[in-house]
C-alpha positions in Angstrom: 51.6 150.5 136.1 54.6 153.1 137.3 57.8 151.5 137.1 61.0 152.4 138.9 64.5 152.8 137.7 68.0 152.1 139.3 71.3 152.1 137.7 74.6 150.0 138.4 77.9 152.2 138.6 81.0 150.8 137.1 82.9 149.3 140.0 85.3 147.3 137.9 84.0 143.8 138.1 82.7 144.0 134.8 86.0 145.0 133.5 84.2 148.9 133.3 87.4 150.8 134.6 90.0 149.1 132.6 90.9 152.5 130.7 91.6 154.7 133.8 95.1 153.6 135.2 95.2 155.4 138.6 93.1 153.9 141.3 91.8 157.1 143.0 90.6 158.3 139.2 88.7 155.0 138.9 86.9 155.6 142.1 86.1 159.0 141.2 84.9 157.9 138.1 82.2 155.6 139.7 81.1 158.0 142.2 80.7 160.5 139.4 78.3 158.2 137.8 76.7 158.0 141.4 76.6 161.5 141.4 75.0 162.0 138.1 72.4 159.6 138.7 71.6 161.3 142.0 70.8 164.4 140.0 68.4 162.7 137.7 64.9 162.1 139.2 64.2 159.1 136.9 66.5 156.9 138.6 65.6 155.6 142.2 68.5 154.0 142.9 72.3 153.1 142.4 73.8 149.6 142.6 76.8 147.6 143.0 77.9 144.0 142.6 79.2 141.9 145.3 82.3 140.2 143.9 85.9 140.3 144.4 87.3 139.0 140.4 86.3 140.3 137.3 83.8 138.4 134.7 83.8 137.0 132.4 87.2 135.7 133.6 89.3 136.8 136.7 92.0 139.2 136.1 94.1 141.3 137.9 92.3 144.3 137.0 90.2 146.7 139.6 87.2 145.6 141.5 86.0 147.8 144.6 84.8 146.1 147.5 80.9 146.1 147.4 80.3 147.3 151.2 82.7 149.7 151.5 81.6 151.7 148.7 78.2 151.1 149.4 79.0 152.8 152.4 80.8 155.6 150.8 78.7 156.0 147.9 75.8 156.5 150.6 77.8 159.9 151.5 78.7 160.7 148.2 75.1 161.3 147.5 72.0 162.6 148.8 68.7 161.4 147.1 69.3 158.1 145.5 69.1 154.8 147.5 72.0 152.6 147.4 72.0 149.2 146.7 74.0 145.5 146.2 72.8 143.3 143.6 73.4 140.9 145.8 75.7 140.7 148.7 76.7 137.1 148.9 76.1 135.5 151.9 79.1 133.6 152.4 81.5 136.2 152.8 80.3 137.8 155.8 78.9 136.3 158.9 75.3 137.2 159.0 75.1 139.2 162.2 77.9 141.0 161.1 76.2 141.6 157.8 73.0 142.9 159.5 75.4 145.3 161.8 77.0 146.7 159.0 73.9 147.1 157.1 72.1 149.0 160.2 75.1 151.2 160.1 75.0 152.1 156.6 71.4 152.4 157.0 71.7 155.5 159.4 74.9 156.8 157.4 72.4 157.3 154.7 69.8 158.6 156.4 67.1 155.6 155.5 68.3 155.0 151.8 70.0 151.4 152.2 68.6 148.7 149.9 70.3 145.2 151.5 70.6 143.1 148.8 71.6 139.3 149.8 71.9 136.0 147.6 73.1 132.7 148.3 76.5 133.4 146.0 77.9 131.5 142.9 81.2 132.6 141.7 83.2 129.5 142.7 86.8 131.0 141.7 86.5 134.1 144.2 85.0 132.1 146.9 87.8 129.5 146.8 90.7 132.6 146.1 89.3 133.6 149.5 89.7 130.8 151.3 85.7 130.2 151.8 85.4 127.0 150.2 82.9 126.7 148.0 79.7 124.5 149.8 77.2 122.4 147.7 74.3 124.0 146.4 72.3 122.5 149.3 74.4 123.8 151.9 74.7 127.0 150.6 70.7 127.5 150.1 70.4 126.2 153.8 72.8 128.8 155.5 71.1 131.5 153.4 67.9 130.6 154.7 69.5 130.5 158.2 71.1 134.0 157.6 68.0 135.7 156.2 66.4 134.6 159.6 69.3 136.1 161.8 69.5 139.4 159.9 65.9 140.2 160.7 66.2 139.0 164.0 69.2 141.3 164.7 67.1 144.3 162.8 63.5 143.5 165.1 64.8 142.1 168.2 66.8 143.6 171.2 68.0 140.1 172.4 68.2 137.8 169.6 69.2 134.1 169.7 69.5 131.6 167.1 70.8 128.1 166.9 71.2 126.6 163.6 72.8 124.1 161.6 75.5 126.7 160.3 75.1 130.0 162.4 74.8 130.6 165.8 74.0 133.9 167.7 73.5 134.5 171.5 71.9 138.0 172.5 74.4 140.2 170.0 73.6 144.2 170.7 73.1 145.8 167.7 72.2 149.3 167.9 71.4 151.5 165.9 69.2 148.8 164.3 68.8 151.5 161.3 66.3 154.2 160.0 63.8 152.5 157.9 61.1 150.0 159.6 60.7 147.6 160.8 64.4 146.9 159.1 66.3 148.3 156.3 64.5 147.5 152.9 65.5 144.0 152.3 66.0 142.6 148.5 66.8 138.8 148.2 68.2 138.0 144.7 67.6 134.6 142.8 64.7 132.4 141.4 64.8 129.4 143.2 61.3 128.6 143.7 61.4 126.1 146.8 63.6 128.3 149.0 64.8 131.8 147.6 61.4 132.9 146.7 59.7 131.4 149.9 62.3 133.8 151.7 61.2 136.5 149.8 57.6 135.8 150.7 58.4 135.2 154.1 61.0 138.4 154.8 61.9 140.5 151.5 60.5 143.8 150.7 62.0 143.1 147.1 62.8 140.0 145.0 65.2 140.1 142.0 64.6 137.6 139.1 66.3 137.2 135.6 65.1 135.8 132.5 62.7 136.2 129.5 59.2 137.4 130.2 57.7 133.7 130.6 60.4 133.0 132.9 59.5 136.0 134.9 55.7 135.3 134.8 56.3 131.8 136.2 58.7 132.7 139.0 56.2 135.5 140.0 53.3 133.3 140.1 55.4 130.9 142.4 56.1 133.7 144.6 52.5 134.9 144.5 51.7 131.1 145.9 54.2 131.6 148.5 52.5 134.6 149.8 49.2 133.3 149.6 50.6 130.2 152.1 52.1 132.8 154.3 49.2 134.9 154.4 51.6 138.0 152.7 50.3 140.6 150.4 52.2 139.7 147.0 51.6 143.5 145.8 53.8 144.5 148.9 56.9 143.1 147.0 58.8 145.2 144.7 59.8 142.4 141.7 62.8 143.9 140.1 64.7 142.5 137.0 68.2 143.8 135.6 69.2 144.5 132.0 72.2 145.6 130.1 71.4 148.4 127.9 73.1 149.8 124.7 70.8 152.8 123.8 71.5 153.5 120.0 70.4 156.7 118.5 68.0 156.7 115.3 69.8 155.5 112.6 72.8 154.7 114.3 74.8 151.5 113.4 74.6 148.9 115.9 78.1 146.9 114.8 79.6 150.2 115.4 77.8 151.1 118.5 78.7 147.8 119.9 82.3 147.9 118.8 84.1 148.4 121.9 82.4 146.5 124.1 83.1 143.4 121.7 86.7 144.1 121.8 86.7 144.6 125.8 85.3 141.3 126.1 86.5 139.7 122.9 82.5 139.0 122.0 81.0 139.0 118.4 78.2 141.1 117.9 76.2 138.0 118.2 77.5 137.4 121.7 76.9 141.2 122.4 73.3 141.4 121.2 72.5 137.8 123.3 73.7 139.4 126.8 72.6 143.0 125.9 69.7 144.9 124.7 70.7 146.6 121.9 68.3 149.2 120.5 66.6 152.5 120.0 64.5 154.1 122.8 61.2 152.6 121.2 63.1 149.2 121.2 64.3 149.0 124.7 61.1 150.7 125.9 59.1 147.6 124.0 61.5 145.0 125.9 60.7 146.9 129.2 57.1 146.7 129.0 56.9 142.9 128.1 58.6 142.3 131.6 56.2 145.0 133.3 53.2 143.0 131.6 54.3 139.7 133.3 55.0 141.8 137.0 58.2 143.5 136.8 57.7 147.1 138.7 61.2 147.9 138.8 64.0 147.8 136.7 68.0 148.0 137.2 69.9 149.0 134.4 73.7 148.6 133.4 75.4 150.8 131.0 78.6 149.3 129.5 81.2 152.2 129.3 79.2 154.4 131.6 82.5 155.3 133.4 83.5 157.3 130.4 80.3 158.7 129.1 77.5 159.6 130.8 75.3 160.5 128.0 73.3 157.2 127.6 72.2 157.4 131.4 70.6 160.6 130.5 69.5 159.7 127.4 67.8 156.6 128.7 66.2 158.9 131.4 64.5 161.2 129.1 63.7 158.8 126.0 62.7 155.5 128.2 62.1 156.0 131.7 59.7 159.0 131.1 57.2 156.7 129.1 56.5 154.6 132.5 56.2 157.4 135.0 
């Protein structure tokens, strides 16, 4: 099976720009990664997160806003697609969100991957004044938002009267470049709402977990597709992984020392949260994901802002095995 690959750019959310002081230089470090990926045919896409506060804890460090940089990176690059993993529905009215996505799809000449999810980071929700609705309400609003966005992209006079949102024939021109609408990536593994939304509207899903979890989630997605008359194989099935690519014979403890210091992690912590290994070991891990249905892998390289070499080696030593 041919597998496609994307790569996250460092936008600050994961404390990955803290060694740079000047905010302009931080942006340039981020976009330089995007430009480097743009020049490597191994990568189909670049990705950003939709968050305002850093993890694992909120700090007064740079985090560039998701959709502003999506638009900027779309113009800083020429080939790669540009996506969000994933936009938080609660942060933007869905009609406005659809309008923004349509605009960026045109700006990028049809290279937008429009990601959306229900949202989870309570600290930033409350800090920015959004409150933090119960899961039931977030999911119901998410369902309504997906329907509204598709209406905005496909109908000339869309209307919607829901529990959380209402639209009354908003004009959305241009609707975008891609047909029938911008590539719509729905993130999350919720079996009753999220995966059903993928089957109904999504061009792609993004699901996390070990191979057994992924196999189960894709089985649920297939069942939803069958009930709705949707071709399961038309849906891109993506998953993310954090990677520290070792050279043959390299000491893994030494290779992870800086990332452990940044997050105050032990070596055991980093190996639980990051795939640390040689090209053979990482390819084996990816193959285990592919075997259960993943056909798109999005990779995060810690410290990529400061050293592009792992991204190049990954393209040469790992991606080449799946093309």
